[in-house]
N, C-alpha and C positions, 0 to 999 in steps of 0.2 A: 579286519578293520583297516581302513586306508590310513596313509601317513598323516594327512592333515587332521583327521578326526582324532587319531591317537595323540598327536601333538596338543590339540586343544584340550582333551580330557586330562592329559598329564599336567598341562599348565594349570587347568582349573583346580585340580587336586592340590597342586603346590600352592596355589593362591589361597585356598581354604585353610590349609595348614598355617600359612604365613600370617593370615589375619588373626588366627588363634594365638600365634606367638607374639604379634606386635605389629605396629604400624610400619616401622622401618623395614622389617622383613617383608611386609606386604608390598611395599613400594618396590623392593628388590625383585620380588616375584613378577610384578607387573612389567618392570623393565625387561626381565628375562623373556617373558612371553613376546613382548613387542619386538625384541631383537633376535628372536629365534630364527634360524635358517628356514626358509620355505614359507615364511608368513607373507601375506599379500601386501600391496602398497596401501598402508593405512591412511595415506594422505589424500587419496583420490576423492573421497566423498566430501572432505573439507574444502578442497580446492574449488569444487564446483560452486560453493556458496560464498567464496571469499570476497567477490566483487559485487557491488550493487549496480554496476553499469552493464551494458550489453556486450555481446561478443565483439572482439576487435576485428576478426576476419569477416570480410563482406564481399559480395559480388557486385556491390553498387559502384559504378564508375565515379571517379573524382569529378569528372565533368557531367553533371546531371542536375536537374532542378531539385531532386531530393537532397543531394549533397549541399546545395545552397541553403535549403530549408533547415537541415540539421546543423549547418554551420551558424545560421542565424540564431537557432536555439542555444547553441553552445556559447555564443557571444552573450546572450542573456544570462546564462548560468555563470559565466566568468565575471560579468559585471556584478552579480550578486556576491561572488567570492571576494572580489576586490572591495566591495562596499563593507564586507564583514571583516576586513583586515587581511585578506589573503591567506597564505599558508605559512607554517613555521619553517625556518631554515633547518636543514638536517646537517649536523656536524659531519664534515667530510674528513674525519681523522682516522678512521679504521674501516676495514672491510667487514661488512655485515652480511651474513648468509644464514641459511637454514641450520638450526641447532644452536646458534649463538644466543647468549643471554647478556644484554648490555643496556645501560641506561639510554644510549643513543637510539635504541629501537623505539622508544616512546615517541620522540619527535618524528621519526620515520613513519610510524603508524598514523600520527596526526596528519602528516603531509599527504599520505595516500588516502586517508578518509576524505579530506577536503576535495581532492580531485576525483573522487568516486571510484578509485581502484580498490579500496578496502572498505568493507562494510563497517558501519558504526558499531555493530554488535560484536565485532572482533575484540573490542576492549583495548586497553592501553598498557598491557603488561610489557616487561622488558624482554620477553621471549620472542625470538625470531622463529615463529612456528610456521606451519603449512599455510595458514591464512596470509601471513605477511609474504611468504615465498611466492604464492600465487599472485598477490597484488603487485609485488615488485616486477614479476615477469610480465604482467599485463601492462604496467607502466612502461617497461622497456620496449615492448612490442609497439605501443602507441607512439614511441619516440624514435623508432627505427634502430633500436639498439639490440644487441644479442640478448635473447631472453634466457639468461642463465641464473636469474634470481640472486645475483651477487652485486652488491653496491660498490662497483669500481669507480674510477675517477669520472668517466663519462656519465654514468648513472647519477652520481652525486651532483655533477654540474647541471644535468637536465632537471633534477629534482629542485635545485636551488635557483632556477630562473624564476623571477618573481611573477606573481599573478598579474600585476598590471602590464608587464612586458608580454606575457602570453596573450592577454586580452588584445593588446595592440597588434600582435602578430595575426590573430584571427581576423581582426577588422581589416587589416591590410590585404589579407588573402581573400576575404569575401568579395572585394572589388574584382579581383582576378577571376574568381569563380563565376561571378555574375556575368562577366564578359564572355564566358565560354559555355553558358548553360543553354544555348539555343540548339538548333538542329545541326548536329555535327556530322550526320550521315548514319545510315543503319549499321555500317561497319566502319571502324576507324582504329587507329593506333595512337596512343598518347604516351609521350615520354615526359615523365615528371623529373626534372633535373635535380632539385634538392633531395628527393627521395631516392634518386638513382634507381628508378623503377619504371617499367613499361606496362601498360595495360592494353590488351587487345579486346575491343568492345564490340558487341553485336547485340542488336535489339535491346539496348538499354541495360545490359549486364556485362560484367567482365568475364570473358570466356577463358582467358589465361593472363597471368602476370609473369613478368620476366625481370630478374635482377639485371641491372645495367651498370656499365662503367661509363661515366660521363667526363666532361672536360675538367682539366686542372683549373685551379683558381686563376692562373696566369694564361690559360688557353681555354677559355670558357666555351661550353656548348651554347650555341645561339638559340634564341626564341624564334620559332618559325612555324608556318602552316604550309603544307604542300600535299602532294599525292604520290604514293608509292607506285611507280610506273614500270620498274624494272628490277629483276632479281638476276644477279650474276653468280652463277655457280662456278667454283674454282677460279676466283678472280685474280687478275694481275693486281698488284698494289703499286700505285704511282705515288711516290713520296711527295707531299706538299713541300714547297720551297722552305717554309718555316722549319719543317723537320730536317730538311737537308742542312740548313744553317745551324740549327740548335743541337741536332743530335748526330747526324751522319758524318759531317765534316770533323767534329771533335773525336768521334769514334775511329775514323780513318787515321787520324793523327796518332792515336794510341795503338791501333792494330791495322796495318795496311791490308790484311787479309779479310777484313770485316765484310766487304761487299761479296767476295767470293764465297765465304762461309755461309752467307745468308741469301745466296742466289739472287743478288741484286745486280742489275746491269745499268750502265750509263748510256743514254741515247742522246745523240746530237740532234740539231734542228732538222737534219735530213733523215732521221730515223736510224742511222747507222750507229753501231755500238762503238763506244770510246774506251780505250784501254785506261784503266785507273792509274797506271804508272806514269801516264803522260800528263797527269794533272798535278799542279802544285797545291798540296793539301794544307800548306801553311797560309794560304790565302782563302778567299771565299769564291774563287773562280768557278768551283764546281756547282754553285747554286744556279748557274745559268743553264745547266743541262737537266735532262729528265732522268730520274732514278726509278726504275721499274723492277719489282720483285716478281719472280715466276710463281705460278700457282703451286700449292703444295702444303704440307703440314706445318712448315715453319713460316708460311706467308702471314703477314701481319693481319690479314683478314680471314685466315684459315679457309673454311669451306665455302663461305657465301658472303655476298655484299648486297645490301638493300638500297636501291637508288630512288631518289625523288628530286625533282628540280628545285634548286634554291641558290641564292647568290653567295652562300658561304662555303660551297663545295663540301657540305656536310653530308654524311651518310651513316647507315647502321651496318653492323657487320659481326661476324663470328670472330673468335680470337683463339690463338694457340695457348694463351695464358689463362686457362680456366680457373686457376687458384685465386685470381684477383677477385672473382665474384664472392669469395668468402670473407673479404676484408670489410671492416667497418667503414673506412674511408674509401669510397669507390669513385674518387674524383682523380682519375689517373690517365685520362686520354688527352689527345691534342685537340679535342673539340668534337670528334665523331663519337658515336655511341656503340659500344660493344654490348652484345645481347646474349644472356645465358639461355640455353635451350633454344637457340635461334632457329634450329631446324623445325621445331614445332610451330614457331611464329611464321616462318616462310611457307610451310605446308598450308597454314590457314590463309595466308595472303593469296596463294596460288590456287585456292579451291575452285575458282571459276575459270582457271586457265587450262584449256583442254590438253590432256596428255601429261599433266604434271601431278601425278599421284605421289604419295610419299615414297612408294617403292621406286618409281622412276627417278625421283629427286635423289634418293640415296645412291642409286646405281650411277647417276651422273657424277656425283661427288667422287665415287670410287674410281671413275675413269680418269680423273685428273685433268680433263679437257675443259678449257675455258669456254663457258656456255652462257651467253646472255639470254634471258627469258623475259619478253615483254609481258606485263601483267594485263590480262584481258579487261578486268574491271579495276582500274587504279583505286587503291585504298587511301583515304585521307589520313594524313599523319600530322600530329600536333606536338611540337616541342614547347613545353610550358614550364613555369616556375611557380609551384604551389608548395609552400612550406608549412601550411596549417589548414586543416579541413576536418569535417566530421561526417561519418557515414552511418550514424545511428545515435539514438539517445545515450548520452554518456560516453560515446566513443569519439574522442577528440584526438586527432593525429597531429603531431608536431615533428618537424625536421629542422636540421641546422640551416641557417641562412648562409650557405657556403659562399655565395657570390655577393653578399652584403647588399641585397636588394630590398630588405625589409627595414633597413635604416637604424638598427639597434645593435651595438657591438656585443651585447650580452648573448645574442642569438648565434654567434659563431663559436659554438661550443667545441667541436672536435678540432677545429683549426687553431684554437687558442691554447690547447692543452699540450 
């Protein structure tokens, strides 16, 4: 007899005896079986039925006629929600998570039911059960939050943005979506700044998504349209004047070895290298020179740079700081865009460029040699600002209005906490 069958029969026998002995003992026996080592995940079948909306994950691009249509439907649904009084506020006084029993779970359930994350049939008990856990995770995914099922401060803040404000956010972003729902090309790359996410789109579907690091609030990533025309493998990094003034000069004042430790050279107008010790770092004289970092693992762009013509000197690139991609607030650059799994994206971009297979690309990176690669068929790239959209029935996505372009203070959640 195998272990699982023996466990079940043993538990069933104990349960029968317990029922004969009394209700309390029966409940103890049930708890014992559920908590027994080796039992399966009893939550799985419940989680699948917890939501009345569609799956959040989708290969539908943000820029598509279907997304416009779904967003229009969402606006109709949110108008109905507002007309019926919106949703209740959830008290943000304590952390709620799976296994908790608390009166505050009742308004949480009501809130999740109104937005379609929790089925009406789940009821209004005080128990934070697997239904609520799955619904909270779905809500978190829709709002770009870590899907841990725990109501931390950011989840509470997102839950308590009012229905009229969310409706206005959808209406504002519908205008942006409509302006970009035409023919954008068979293949293109889209950078959505508030979501800090990149879509590689081909034939009307997303073939890959990439987490991004975009510009800080005071060094914003610009809105732009261009075409990716060059990949530089093992790039030199030329520090923009703004970074020289705001970052490098203050760092040199603290640590005169900073440039040497980071393989950064100062070049004069004639291209000759300048000795850092000849510069007065208590002034900003250094800003008139060029600062260039050698290729290598500590290079600010790491293995690759993605170029496209634009008046902002903006580009996309790899980064040696991979841990930043795991942050909730990924608004940490000086305006350019860092790309997670950038080698996958570059391989896709170079697909029609003869001789640039993934193997050759990786071998070139290992060589450490600075290698510019013209892209045979330049790929359109769009930097955009979409903070609310829908990719399916009941699947409404919201993100923080990090650059304050939607016009409502209530939507700067993560930056205000």
